[in-house]
N, C-alpha and C positions, 0 to 999 in steps of 0.2 A: 442390542437386546434391550427391550423395554419391559420394565417391571413396575406394576402398580401396587399401591398400598394406601393405608390410612395411618394417621398419627396426630393426636391432639386436635382432632377436627379438620385436619388437612387431608386433602387428596394428594397422595404422593405419586410422582412419576419419575422413575430412574431410567435414564437412557445411557446404556453402556456401549461405547463404540471403541474401535481400535484407535481413534483419535483423542478420546477423552471421555469425560463424564458430565452429564447434565442432570440436575435435580430440580424438579418443579414442585412447588408447594401451592396448592389451590384451596381457597377458603372464602366463602361468601362473595364470590365474584371477583376476588382479588387473587392475582397470580404472582408469585415470586419465583424467579428462576436464577440459578447459579450454574455457570459452566466452567469446567476445569480441563486443563490438558492432562496428559498422562503423568506429568511430573507433579501434579497437584496444584499448579498455578491457577488461581482465579483469573479468568480473562474476559468473561462476559457475564452479564446479568440483567435482570428485569425486576424493578420494584415500583409499585404504584404507577404503572404505565410509563416509567422512565427506564430506558435501556442504558446500560453502562458497558464500556469497553476499556479494559486495562491494557496498556502497552507493556512491553518487556522493560521499558525504562521506568515503570511505576506510575506514569501519568494516566489519569482516568478521564475519559470524555463521557458526558451524559447527553442523551438525545431524547426528545419527546415531541409530541404533536400539540400545537396550540389550537385554539378554536379556529375553525375554517381549514383544518388539516395542514396548517402552516408548520413547517419543520423548524425546530429550535434546538440549539445545542449550547453547551458551555463546558469548559474544562474545570474539573473539581479542584479546589484548593488542596494542598497536602493534608490538611486536617479532615476535609470532607472525604477525600479518597481513603484515608485511614479508617474513617467511620464506616464507609461502605464495606471495606474489607473485613472490619471487625464484626459487623452485623452478619455477614455471610459466615464468618468463622464461628460465631456463637450459635447460629442456627444449625450449621452442619455438625458442630461438635455435640450439641444436645441431641440431634437426630442420631448421630452415630452411637452415642451412649444408649439411646432407646433401642436401637437395632440390637446392640450387644445384650441388652437386658430383656429382649423379647417384648418390649412395650410398643414397638412399631409393628403393625400388622401388614405383612407383605404377602403377595399372592404365591410366592415361593421363597425358600431360603436362598440367600445370596451365596454364591460360590466363594471360595477363598480369594480368588483374584478380584472379584467384585467387592468383597469386604475390604480388601487392601486398597482399592481405588477410592472407596468412600473414606477410609481412615486417612489416606494421604491428603485428600481434598480438605477434610475437616481440620487438618493440621496447618492449613495455610492461614496464618494469623498476621497481624500488622508487622511483627518483628521479622517473620520470614519474608514477607513482601518487601520490606526495606532492604534486607540483605540481598534478595534476588535482584532488586533494581540496582543496588550498588555494584553487583557483579556484572550487570549489563555494561556499565561504564568502564569496566576493566577489559571487556571483550570488544566493544565497539567504540569507534568515534560516533557521536550522535548521528543517527540516520536522518538526513534532512527531509527526504520525500521519497515516495514510491508511487507508481501508478495504482489506482484503486484496486485493480484485479490482482495486485501483488502484495497486498497488506498481510497475507498469510504465508508469504514466501520465507524460505531460509535465506537471509541476506548474508552475502559473503563480500566483504569489502576488499576486493582486489586492488582498488585504487581508493584514495581518500581525496575529498574535495572535488573541485571542478577544474577542467583543463584550461578554461579561459576566464570564467568567473567575472564577467563584465556586465551581465544583464542587469539593468537598473531595477527590474521588478522582482528580483530574486535575492533573498538574504540567507539562503540555506547554507552556503559554504564560505561566507565572508571570513569566518574565524580560523580557516585552515588552508595551508598551501596544498596544491595538487601534488600527489606523489603516487608512484606505482610501486606496489609491494614487490620485493624480491620473491623468487619461488620459496625460499626458506621461510621468510616472514609470512607469506600467504599460507603455507602449510601450518605454521604455528597458529595463525588466526583461525583456520578451519578447525583445528583440534580444540581451540578454546571455545568456538561456537558450538561444536558438538557436545563438549562437556557442560556448557552452560544450559543448552536446551534439554539435554538428557533425554528421558523418555518423552518429553514434550515435543520432540522432533516429529512425532507421529501426527501432530496437529497441523504441521506445515505442509503447504502445497507449493511446489515449484522451487527453483533456486534463482535468486535475483543477484546478479553480479553488480555490486556497487563500487563506488558512489556514483555521482553524476558522470555521464559520458565515459563509462569504464571501457567501452569498446574502442576508444581512441588509442589504446595501447597498441603499439606496432605488433604485427603478427608473430615475429620471432620471440617476443616476450609474452604475447597473449596466449598462444597455443599451450605453452607449459602451464599457465594458470588454469586453463580449461582442463588439462590432463590431471592437475592436482584435485580439482573438484571430483573427477571421476574416480580417483583413488579412494575417496572417503565417502562418496554418496552413490546410491543407485539413481543416476540422473533421470533415466526414463521413468522409473517407478515414481519419482517425485514430480514428474511432469515437465522436465526440461529446464533449460537455462534462459533467463530473460535479462535484459539490460537496457540502459539508456545509451543514446548516441545522438550527436548533433549532425545536421546535414552536411556542413562543410568538412567535418572530419570524416564523415562516411565516405566521401569521395576519394579518400586516401586508400580505401580498400576496394579490391576488385570483386566482381561477382564470384570469381573462383575462391577468393578469401572468405566470402560469406558462405559459400557452399562448404568449405572446409569447417567453418564454425558450426554450420548446420549439422554436419556429420558428427560433430562433437556435442550435439544436444541443444544448440541455440534455436529457440522456438519463436521468439518475438523480440523486436527491437522497438523501443519507444523514442520518438523524435519530437522534441518541442519545437515545432515549426513556428508556433505563436501566431503568425500572420503570413498571408501570401503577398503582402505589400512590402516591397524592399525599403521604401522610405520609412515606414513605421519600424521595421527591424533596425534600421540605423538609429532611429530615435531611441529605441529600447536598448541600444548598444549590444544587440544580438549579432554575433559574427555570422557572416555568410549571407547568401541570397536564397530566395524561395526556390530557385532552380536547382540549388544544391540539394535541397530536400527531395525534390522530384527525382533527380538522378539517383540519389541514395536509395530511395524507395524502389525504383526500378531494379537496381542492382540486388537489393535484398529479396524482392519478390522473385526475380529470376533464379535465385539460389534456394528458393523454397522456404524463406523465412518470412513470417508474418510481421506486420508493423502496427504500431499504435501511434497515431498522429494527434498531437496536443495543440489545440487552438485556444488562444487567450482572448476571452471576451471582454470588451470594454477598453482594450489597450488603445492608447492615443486619444481617448475621449471623442467628442463630437468632431474635432478637427480631422481625424483620420477615419472616422466611422464608415463613410461611404466606400472608400477605396479598400479599407480593411476587409469589408464584407465581399466586395466584388472580386478582389484579387485572391482572397482565400478560397472562394468558390471555384475560381478558375484553376487554382493550383491543385485543389483536392480532386477536381474532375479530370485533371491531367494524370493522376496517379492510377496505376493498375491495381486498385484495391479490390478485395474480394471478401467473402463471408468469414475468413479467418482473421480479418483485421479489425481494428478498433479506431474510432474517431472520438477523442475526448474534447469536450468543451469545458474549459476551466475559466471561471470568472476571475478577473483581476482583483486581487485583494490588496488594497492600499493600506499601509501601516506607517506609523511615525518612524522616521529614520530610514525609510526606504528611498534610495536615490531617485526612483521614478517620481515620487511625490514632489520632490524639489524641482526636478526637471520639468514636470508638467506645469507646475506653478510658474516657473520662469518663462515657459513658452506660452503661457496664457491659455492652456487647454482646459476645457470644461468637461468634467467627468460624466460618463453615462450613469444613470440611476441603475439600481439593481434590476428593475423591471426592463429598462432599455437594454441591459446586457443580456438578459435572457431572451429578449426579442431578437437581438443580434444573432444569437445561436440558432433560434428557430428559423430565421430567414436563410441563414447559410444551409441549414439542414434541408429545408424545403426545396432548395434549388440544386441539390446534389444529384448527379445522374450516375447510375451504376450499371454495369453490364449484367443482363439477365443470366448470361452463361456463368459468370464468376460469382454472382450473388452479391448481397448487400452487407457491408461491414456493420458491426455493432456500433451504435452511436450512444454515447452516455455522457452524463455530467461528471465533473471532476472537481470536487470542493476540497481544496487543500486544508481548510479549517477542520476537516474531519479525519485528517491523517493520523493514524496511530499504528505503531509497530510493536 
């Protein structure tokens, strides 16, 4: 439901949805927008052409366009994030008072439910935001990464960490050992997640079974975890269950196993193939072979489960560039991909302390420039061949620097 109005020279737009509330303030060509979930959490906004996104952990990323339409981003400091939250709080609190006093002119009176949504949003101040973020860390181990189409999922950590944790380009799970939750521990985790999200659950789409490689869990232990999800959520209404899996672990499950998981709501599995070149995978200390990924994809697709294949652009620098491209094209073209699948191109992001950086230096590798990495993705994409009958997968960029949950 969209309701228009005016207040203090602003053109107001209220958008009330089952998933939350968005309020827009427009004045002299400038638009400010604040978005809230049904629990009243500020999670998105727009100020002076800069968009903001707040994660459940309290971190806020700002994104904007530079001259030439170049995308830019940075994470706000805690002080800056608090300032943004406080600006929204002050604006919304003053607006709510004006609505109560009849000083804001709306095209119709707000219903009691709408008034309550505005009241709850206006109460989201820095103190509540800090308490909310603190609660996140009681409920979750920090969530390392998600596929971009799963940033709005309900994440349930059936496992913690990564089952092999050897890849030199990944630091997401270095701080925790891999463990599989018991059914009782997982039930308690689910209850804690539901209590934490509260009415904000309505903003969430899909269920993501974490952490990394969660589907490595043997079937006798995995099926009860899936059943626990069904006990507490309407899985189909939320859009199904999604998860990571690596290729060589995927071979431990049969097509019949994947078909059983599909019957329990599994919709898509994301596999970090990284490259179709086996030598590069060994250099990256990524277990398994490209053929493992191909066979796992075949098993998943035969069971009716979609896949998301992640390719790492720039991996191995100039030394591996040619074979990385050639073998990745060959591997992707060998897979029975269709319009339900996704191919993600993720640029290698090198950071201090990452083992890959040291290994690349010791091996004398020369890195690709950002432009060369993008060109690598374009070359792979241009040479992919898909079946007209099955259709073309969605192909997208995957920038881990923009991850927020």
